[in-house]
C-alpha positions, 0 to 999 in steps of 0.5 A: 980629232973625232968627225961629227959626220955620221957614216950611214951603213953602205947598201949592199945591193943598190939596184936591189933596193932601187928596183924595190922602191920603183916597185912600190911607187907604182903600185902605190900609183895604181900600176896593177900589172907587169909583164916581164921578159926574162934577162940578166941586166933587169935581174933587180926588178925580176927578183922584185917583181917576184916577191910582189907577185907571191900570195898575200900570205907568203909576200914580204912586208913591204912588197905591195901586190903586183899581177906579174905576167912572164913572156920569153919573147919581148916584142910578145910582151910588149902587146900583152901589155898593150892589150892588158892596158886596153883591157883596164880601160873596159874594166870596172875600175877604169884606165892605168898604165901597165908596166913590160920590162926587158933587159938591155940590147935588142931586147929593148928594140923589140918594144918597138912596135908595140910603143907605136901602137900605144903612141898612135892609139893613146894606150898608157904603158910603162917601159922600164928597160934595164941598161948598163951603167954609163961608164960601159956606154960606148966601151963595146961592153956586151949588150949596150947600146944607146938605149936613152931616145931609142923610141924617139917622139913615141913616148910622153916622156923619156928618162935616163935614169942613172945607176943607184949608188946608196944615196939617201935621196934616191928613194925620193927621187925615184918616187918623184920619178914615178909620179911623172911617170904615171902622170905622162902616161895617163895623160893626167896633165896633157890629156894625152895617154900613150908610153913613157920610157925609163931606162934604168941603169944597174951596177952590180950586184944585180941580184939581192943580198939578205934583208927586208924590203924598204918601208913603203914611203910617199916622200917624193911621191905626187898626187897629180890631178887630172886635168880632164878630157874635154873640159868646156870652154869658151871656144867650144861653147862658141863653135856650137853656135858656128856650127848652126849658123852654117847649117843656113848656107850649107842647105842652099848647097843643091844636094839633089835627089829624093833623101834631099827634098822637103828639106826644112830651113838650116837643115843640113844632110848630115852624117856622123862618122865613128872611127876607132875608139869613138865611144858611145857618144857618136851613137848618141849624136846620131840618135838624137838629131837623126843623123845616119851612123857611118860606124867602124867596128872598133868605134864602141858606137855600132848599134842601134837604128841609125847605123848603117852596116853597109855604109861605105857601098853606098857613099857613091850613091848621089842621093846618099853619100852625093848628098852629104854636106856636112860630117861629124867625126869622132874617133880615128876612121882608117878603114875605108876609102870611100869615106876618106873621099868623103872627108875631102870633098870641098862640098862638105863640111867636116867637124872633128871631135876630138876630145885628147891630144894635140892632134886630131884625125884630118887625113884628108885636111879638111876639117873646118871644126875642131872641137875638144867636146860634142856640142850640147845642141847636138846632144839635144837634137837641136841641129835640124835634119832634112826630111826623110835623109834618115829614112833614105839611109835606112832603106837603102842599108836594109836593101843592102844587107839583104843583098850581101846576105843573098850573096853570101848564102843567107843571114847567119845562122840559118844558113849554115843550118842548110848548108851542104857540106863542102860549102866553101866559107868566104871572109866576109860570111866567117865575119857574119858568123863570128858577129852573130855569135857575139853577145853583148858581154863578149869581147872581140879583138878584131885583126887589120886587114881583111878581118876588120874590113869584112866585119865592118860590112856585115856586123850589125848589132843592137847591142854591139859587143866590146870591139878592139883592134890595133887602129893606132898604126893598123899594123899586124903586128902582136895581134895574138899577144894583145888578144891574150892581153885583153883576155887576162884583163877581162876574166870575166867576159867571153874573148874571142880573137878574129885574124887573118893567117899571116897576122897569126903567122906574124905573132905565132909566139903569142900562143907561147904561155909557160906553165907557171903563167896564168891561163889564157881564155880566148878563142883565136879565129882565122880566116886561113886563105894562105896569103894576103888576099887583101892585096887583090881588093887593091891597086896590086890585084888588078888582072894585068898585074898578075905576073909577080902578084903571087909571090910579092903580094899574095905570099902563100905560106902552106904552113900546117897551122894545126902542127903550130898549134899542136907544138904549142900545145893550143887546142886546134879545130880546122873548118873546111866548108860552112856546116861546120863554121857554127859548132866550132864557134859556139863553145869556146871551152876554156883556155886558149883555142885555134879555130882555123877556118879554111878560106878561098883567096882566088875569088876575093876580088871578084866577090868584092865587086859582085857585092858591090854591084849587087847592092847598087842594084838592090838600093835602086830598087829600094830608093827608084 
């Protein structure tokens, strides 16, 4: 008796088909860049991406257009993807996720530092990790470990995807999963973007058999409407009134000092603290209300007449920092202990504006109000400001800037031109020189530790360049690779990186670019003081602890940076004095280059103490 069931022809390579369907779906959902680290188990995705990366006239029918980036080290690949995703948020088409592909085993674990940074910084990444099929897990099979859940709570979505076998609905299910993955990575439903992990099991054969790509299809794809960040709501609208109402009681708190005199009724001495990623709205609020702006370099808000460059040195003054009674916080402030002490004071009302995600920045656990958007009254300048409050901060700020310039040797370019050969460069002077050559259209990726803090002290811009930093966890991991990703993602803008020597060495593999990969136009400026000078400014650097400082904190390395660069085929320039600094910075040229600036570490702590003392004297003279 004949059967009524029609047998479908068996797919000779289900893994290849599934990989092609997934690449099609991700491209349809807006993914343009994929970073690939080589491996065997990920071969189905590698072949699909190789097809998708071909020129238009060579690409197979059905293959979408994808920009492919190949790196041999998974940790570098993860941070390159992070940099590409950060760049996408600032290009003309807006934020979108970037995918990174690895094989199985330790390759997956090497993504973890970039995943943690993306998690805390809210950067959309798609982690496509190849895996052994389920029957091989727990058997001792080569390069097989427990990959599902490996990133723990650091991902917005995790899926353990079974190995395809060619069932009719597999393509639809993959498209549906891709829709969920992209929505989760971009925070479309939650307002909380971040990394997503798809662990993709594949069985042999892992290489494609002859045959066309599947026809593109929308079956299974979902059009996920974005909920939007900071949508107006009843709670937010009410809080703007609460903030206004509190002004009357706060104004009687007895701030004292000249800056607090002449206070109008309801006027509260307020400052705006703009942390990493605050955005230009922080500057708008400060200027609308006449409040001092204490903006970190990577806030996206540093600039204009209200920005106080040396703000962290003014917070100890009782007429300035001591008189603050309200702080409006945007972004995530992490650089300064004086700022954190301000945010933790019992006599200071802390208003946090956090438009994304479920958490909000409040390390001092002192926030009185947490808003999803800036109250309209603030943007319209409807909150009163004490008479002379902003002017006092501006006067003190100018005096502080002059004191810093005098100690560092003058205001940047003029100083460099008249410097004598042999004058050593300090970290703050290097940061000031880098800040001075940046144009508004330029991009600076700044490393953690001293470089970002030096920049925070000296950078003075009216229209600030785009400054990016990995401040999610503030690690030194992957900074060169992040900067390379930013440069590849923003090819029409001049990109520099300012890093310390340990940050440079920690990711020196980020210099590696195969000859088949796109050229990276990036100038890396390395402050080389042969160790970790930031520890000299902290408790371990106190003189009485000097016995173990060098070995376990400063960690001198003695590395020949020029030889490292030569090994990677990267142009290198060494600057040993102030005279050679600006010429080296002025003309980066095409491609990847490194400017190594020799910096003296031995006087780092003393320099910081002298800067603080000179600024305090200058402010005392200015405010009387």
